Backbone as a printed PyTorch tensor [residue, N CA C, xyz], in Angstrom:
tensor([[[  6.0980, -19.1240,   6.3900],
         [  5.6800, -18.2660,   5.3310],
         [  5.1310, -16.8370,   5.8010]],

        [[  5.6030, -16.0580,   4.7090],
         [  5.5040, -14.5490,   5.3660],
         [  4.0450, -13.9900,   5.0950]],

        [[  3.5940, -12.7890,   5.3680],
         [  2.3990, -12.3730,   4.9660],
         [  1.9050, -12.3120,   3.6090]],

        [[  2.9230, -11.6560,   2.6910],
         [  2.6470, -11.7650,   1.3370],
         [  2.4060, -13.0960,   0.7290]],

        [[  2.8810, -13.7960,   0.9920],
         [  2.7630, -15.0150,   0.7520],
         [  1.2070, -15.7200,   0.8570]],

        [[  0.9350, -15.3850,   2.0690],
         [ -0.0930, -15.9720,   2.4510],
         [ -1.1750, -15.3220,   1.8580]],

        [[ -1.0240, -13.7430,   1.8740],
         [ -2.2300, -13.3180,   0.8370],
         [ -2.4890, -13.6700,  -0.1750]],

        [[ -1.3050, -13.9960,  -0.8170],
         [ -1.5710, -14.3830,  -2.2780],
         [ -2.1970, -15.6370,  -2.6320]],

        [[ -1.8510, -16.5760,  -1.4440],
         [ -2.2960, -17.8650,  -1.4290],
         [ -4.0290, -17.5890,  -1.2290]],

        [[ -4.3980, -16.7280,  -0.1950],
         [ -5.6230, -16.4000,   0.1610],
         [ -6.5690, -16.0840,  -1.0120]],

        [[ -5.7970, -15.3290,  -1.9980],
         [ -6.6000, -14.4500,  -3.2710],
         [ -6.7360, -15.8240,  -4.2140]],

        [[ -6.1870, -17.0530,  -4.0970],
         [ -6.0540, -18.2940,  -5.0320],
         [ -5.6570, -17.7930,  -6.3460]],

        [[ -4.9560, -17.1490,  -6.2910],
         [ -4.4240, -16.4950,  -7.6490],
         [ -2.5210, -16.6240,  -7.3260]],

        [[ -2.0330, -16.6780,  -8.4680],
         [ -0.5800, -16.3060,  -8.2350],
         [ -0.4650, -14.8540,  -8.3760]],

        [[ -0.0070, -14.1600,  -7.4830],
         [  0.2380, -12.6110,  -8.0470],
         [  1.6260, -12.2450,  -7.4570]],

        [[  2.4290, -12.0360,  -8.4200],
         [  3.6830, -11.5020,  -8.0850],
         [  4.0470, -10.1200,  -8.0450]],

        [[  4.8490,  -9.8340,  -7.0950],
         [  5.2040,  -8.4070,  -7.0960],
         [  6.3010,  -8.1050,  -8.0480]],

        [[  6.5050,  -6.9210,  -8.3230],
         [  7.5280,  -6.5280,  -9.2540],
         [  8.9480,  -6.1300,  -8.5610]],

        [[  8.7380,  -5.5270,  -7.1580],
         [ 10.1670,  -5.6800,  -6.5120],
         [  9.6970,  -5.7910,  -5.1070]],

        [[ 10.8990,  -5.4860,  -4.5400],
         [ 10.7040,  -5.5860,  -3.1670],
         [ 10.4230,  -4.5550,  -2.2970]],

        [[ 10.2670,  -3.4720,  -2.9390],
         [  9.4500,  -2.4890,  -2.3750],
         [  7.9760,  -2.7990,  -2.4160]],

        [[  7.2950,  -3.3360,  -3.5110],
         [  5.6420,  -3.6330,  -3.5500],
         [  5.6260,  -4.6340,  -2.2370]],

        [[  6.4230,  -5.6310,  -1.8360],
         [  6.4640,  -6.3300,  -0.9080],
         [  6.3810,  -5.4050,   0.4610]],

        [[  7.4180,  -4.4850,   0.4950],
         [  7.5110,  -3.9420,   1.8130],
         [  6.1740,  -2.7150,   2.1110]],

        [[  5.5210,  -2.0850,   0.9060],
         [  4.3580,  -1.7060,   1.0370],
         [  3.1280,  -2.1490,   1.3210]],

        [[  3.0850,  -3.4360,   0.7270],
         [  2.0390,  -4.2670,   1.0210],
         [  1.8670,  -4.6600,   2.6610]],

        [[  3.2500,  -5.1980,   3.0750],
         [  3.3060,  -5.6650,   4.1660],
         [  3.1280,  -4.5580,   5.4840]],

        [[  3.5730,  -3.1260,   4.9320],
         [  3.4960,  -2.1420,   6.0080],
         [  1.6160,  -1.8440,   6.0750]],

        [[  0.9400,  -1.6970,   4.7840],
         [ -0.3490,  -1.4860,   5.0270],
         [ -1.1140,  -2.3740,   5.9180]],

        [[ -0.8590,  -3.8770,   5.5720],
         [ -1.4830,  -4.8290,   6.3920],
         [ -0.9000,  -4.7010,   7.9920]],

        [[  0.1840,  -4.1570,   8.2670],
         [  0.7310,  -4.0550,   9.7410],
         [  0.0920,  -2.7500,  10.3560]],

        [[ -0.4140,  -1.6250,   9.9440],
         [ -0.7540,  -0.7100,  10.5050],
         [ -2.1260,  -0.3640,  10.6510]],

        [[ -2.4950,  -0.1040,  11.5790],
         [ -3.9690,   0.5560,  11.7060],
         [ -4.3240,   1.5290,  10.7720]],

        [[ -3.5220,   2.6900,  11.0620],
         [ -3.5480,   3.5870,   9.9500],
         [ -2.2820,   4.3750,   9.9520]],

        [[ -2.1350,   4.8140,   8.8540],
         [ -0.6220,   5.6440,   8.6920],
         [ -0.9370,   6.8730,   7.5080]],

        [[ -0.1820,   7.7060,   7.6990],
         [  0.1500,   8.7980,   6.7890],
         [  0.8120,   8.6600,   5.7130]],

        [[  0.5150,   9.4000,   4.4160],
         [  1.2720,   9.1600,   3.3880],
         [  2.8100,   9.1930,   3.5040]],

        [[  3.1020,  10.6190,   4.0760],
         [  4.6580,  10.9830,   4.3910],
         [  5.4190,   9.9490,   5.4410]],

        [[  4.5170,   9.6230,   6.1700],
         [  5.0870,   8.4580,   7.5110],
         [  5.3390,   7.2970,   6.3080]],

        [[  4.5890,   6.7060,   5.7580],
         [  4.8940,   5.4260,   4.9780],
         [  5.9250,   5.5570,   3.8700]],

        [[  6.1610,   6.9340,   3.3210],
         [  7.0790,   6.9870,   2.3940],
         [  8.3260,   7.2820,   2.9520]],

        [[  8.5380,   7.9170,   4.2570],
         [  9.7290,   8.1880,   5.1130],
         [  9.9740,   6.5260,   5.5240]],

        [[  9.2730,   5.9930,   6.1100],
         [  9.3430,   4.6120,   7.1580],
         [ 10.0780,   3.9360,   5.9600]],

        [[  9.4760,   3.6030,   4.8100],
         [ 10.1450,   2.7000,   3.9000],
         [ 10.9670,   3.0090,   3.0660]],

        [[ 11.5920,   4.3730,   3.0320],
         [ 12.3960,   4.8460,   2.4630],
         [ 11.9980,   4.8490,   0.6970]],

        [[ 10.9380,   5.3720,   0.3380],
         [ 10.4870,   5.1810,  -1.0500],
         [  9.8590,   6.6480,  -1.3160]],

        [[ 10.2590,   7.2370,  -2.5640],
         [  9.6780,   8.4470,  -3.0690],
         [  8.0820,   8.3960,  -3.0240]],

        [[  7.5080,   9.4930,  -3.0870],
         [  6.1070,   9.5450,  -3.0470],
         [  5.6020,   9.2050,  -4.7030]],

        [[  6.2270,   9.4280,  -5.5100],
         [  5.8220,   8.8440,  -6.8610],
         [  5.7710,   7.5850,  -6.6990]],

        [[  6.7050,   6.8780,  -6.5180],
         [  7.0890,   5.2490,  -6.6690],
         [  6.2020,   4.8100,  -5.4450]],

        [[  5.7960,   5.2580,  -4.5450],
         [  5.0180,   4.7280,  -3.9060],
         [  3.3360,   4.6440,  -4.0130]],

        [[  2.9500,   5.9010,  -4.7820],
         [  1.6310,   6.1270,  -5.5460],
         [  1.5990,   4.9980,  -6.5220]],

        [[  2.5780,   4.7120,  -7.2870],
         [  2.5460,   3.5570,  -8.3440],
         [  2.3060,   2.2930,  -7.5930]],

        [[  2.8870,   1.8250,  -6.7670],
         [  3.0830,   0.7020,  -5.7080],
         [  1.3020,   0.7050,  -5.2840]],

        [[  1.0210,   1.3160,  -4.7910],
         [ -0.1970,   1.6410,  -4.2390],
         [ -1.6370,   1.4190,  -5.1700]],

        [[ -1.1440,   1.9430,  -6.1830],
         [ -2.1070,   1.6930,  -7.7050],
         [ -2.2390,   0.4170,  -7.9600]],

        [[ -0.6750,  -0.3250,  -8.1200],
         [ -0.6630,  -1.5720,  -8.6130],
         [ -1.2260,  -2.5680,  -7.3880]],

        [[ -1.2990,  -2.2440,  -6.2810],
         [ -1.8350,  -3.1240,  -4.9970],
         [ -3.4580,  -3.3290,  -5.1800]],

        [[ -3.9170,  -2.2620,  -5.5240],
         [ -5.4200,  -1.8830,  -5.3090],
         [ -5.6900,  -2.8110,  -6.7250]],

        [[ -4.8830,  -2.3640,  -7.8960],
         [ -5.5760,  -2.6920,  -9.0200],
         [ -5.7240,  -4.6050,  -9.2060]],

        [[ -4.7790,  -5.0760,  -8.1850],
         [ -4.4010,  -6.7360,  -8.2130],
         [ -5.1690,  -7.1380,  -7.1000]],

        [[ -6.2410,  -5.7410,  -6.3920],
         [ -7.0940,  -6.3530,  -5.1140],
         [ -6.5450,  -6.9940,  -4.3360]],

        [[ -4.8970,  -6.6700,  -3.9970],
         [ -4.5530,  -7.1500,  -3.0230],
         [ -4.7350,  -6.2370,  -1.5880]],

        [[ -4.9690,  -4.9710,  -1.6120],
         [ -5.3760,  -3.9610,  -0.5810],
         [ -6.8250,  -3.3770,  -1.2170]],

        [[ -7.6350,  -2.9620,  -0.6160],
         [ -8.9770,  -2.4570,  -0.8660],
         [ -9.0830,  -0.7990,  -1.0810]],

        [[ -9.5140,  -0.1660,  -1.9680],
         [ -9.6620,   0.9380,  -2.2720],
         [-10.1800,   1.7970,  -1.0890]],

        [[-11.4030,   0.9890,  -0.7520],
         [-12.3770,   1.5110,   0.4470],
         [-11.7020,   1.7570,   1.6160]],

        [[-10.4070,   1.4850,   2.2030],
         [-10.1980,   1.8780,   3.1810],
         [ -9.0090,   3.4020,   3.2220]],

        [[ -8.9620,   3.4820,   1.9900],
         [ -8.4020,   4.9700,   1.6460],
         [ -8.9550,   5.9800,   2.1150]],

        [[ -8.6590,   7.1700,   2.6510],
         [ -9.3350,   8.0040,   3.0170],
         [ -9.8580,   9.1440,   2.0610]],

        [[ -8.9190,   8.6920,   0.7660],
         [ -9.0920,   9.5960,  -0.4330],
         [ -8.7330,   8.7880,  -1.4990]],

        [[ -9.4750,   8.8830,  -2.7630],
         [ -9.3610,   7.9510,  -3.5860],
         [ -8.4230,   8.3370,  -4.7500]],

        [[ -7.9620,   9.7170,  -4.6170],
         [ -6.8500,  10.2910,  -5.7620],
         [ -5.9530,  10.6850,  -4.8600]],

        [[ -4.6370,  10.1290,  -5.3250],
         [ -3.4030,  10.4650,  -4.7380],
         [ -2.7200,  11.5110,  -5.3820]],

        [[ -3.5250,  12.2840,  -6.5490],
         [ -2.6200,  13.3190,  -6.8450],
         [ -3.9140,  14.3980,  -6.9950]],

        [[ -3.9470,  15.7060,  -6.7350],
         [ -2.7280,  16.1950,  -6.1070],
         [ -2.4880,  15.7830,  -4.6170]],

        [[ -1.3420,  15.5860,  -4.2950],
         [ -1.3940,  15.6060,  -2.5940],
         [ -2.1450,  16.3860,  -2.2170]],

        [[ -3.1090,  16.1540,  -1.2000],
         [ -3.7730,  16.9300,  -0.3930],
         [ -2.7670,  17.8930,   0.8440]],

        [[ -2.0480,  17.2720,   1.3090],
         [ -0.8900,  17.7300,   1.9490],
         [  0.1250,  16.8160,   2.6820]],

        [[  1.2220,  17.0160,   3.0740],
         [  2.3640,  16.1590,   3.2760],
         [  1.6950,  15.3190,   4.2410]],

        [[  0.8820,  15.4730,   5.1700],
         [  0.6100,  14.6950,   6.4040],
         [ -0.9350,  13.8590,   6.0740]],

        [[ -1.6940,  13.7840,   4.7710],
         [ -2.7810,  13.5380,   4.5670],
         [ -2.8480,  11.9390,   4.9580]],

        [[ -3.9050,  11.4760,   5.5490],
         [ -4.2210,   9.8620,   5.7870],
         [ -4.2160,   9.2400,   4.4140]],

        [[ -3.4550,   8.2600,   4.4410],
         [ -3.2170,   7.6350,   3.5010],
         [ -4.2540,   6.3040,   3.6110]],

        [[ -3.8860,   5.6330,   4.6820],
         [ -4.9150,   4.3180,   4.8610],
         [ -5.2040,   4.3710,   6.2180]],

        [[ -6.5240,   3.8140,   6.4420],
         [ -7.4250,   3.3870,   7.5530],
         [ -7.8820,   2.5940,   7.7150]],

        [[ -7.7990,   1.5410,   8.5900],
         [ -8.5320,   0.1900,   8.7300],
         [ -9.8510,   0.1260,   9.5890]],

        [[-10.1860,   1.6600,  10.3510],
         [-11.1340,   2.1210,  11.2330],
         [-12.4560,   2.3770,  10.3750]]])
């Protein structure tokens, strides 16, 4: 069982991802202690616009918590290396 399936089971709801990119972003956010937006975009080979949409989707479905994000709004991007996510 992968981390995505485990998270979906733990949420006690069937949550489907739209694409493989959704799964990749979710897994990456779980794996890293902290990550910069541009690093995540480059690492997963996903453009910034699509990455923002995927993160919004994951937050909306309560698969990731918005409280862990260093800033709540993704637009405008504060800078290319702004913190995206931190578990600290």
